C-alpha positions, 0 to 999 in steps of 0.5 A: 372334351369330357371334363370331370365334375369340379367345384367352383373353388377348384375351377377358380384355382385351376384358372389362376394356376393356368394364368401364372407364368411359372406354373407348368401344366404338369403341376396342374395335372399333379394337383388336380388331375387335368391334362393340358388339353383338359385345362385348355378346354376348361379355360375355353369354357370358363373365360370370355372368348377374347380372354381365352384367345389372349391366354392361349397366345400368352402360353403357346410355346412358353417354356415355363408352362412346359417342364420339358422345355424349361431351362431350369428345374427347381428354385426361383430365378435370381438376378445377378444384380439382386443382393443375397 
């Protein structure tokens, strides 16, 4: 897959965003112009094989990484036990 030329600083930020549970692929696309397939290709290129497999297992099917699968749209999770 053809990836755009990116500075190392931008690549590092995309990798960080991809690892974050609550950062959806749509946010990465909006900020950096990479589709989910491109993010996956970038992660495969930038990470060791074992780390990439661990990441893929982690994000595959995760609702928080796909806006269409989320049960919430805005705001942060707040536990019922949390004080105001």
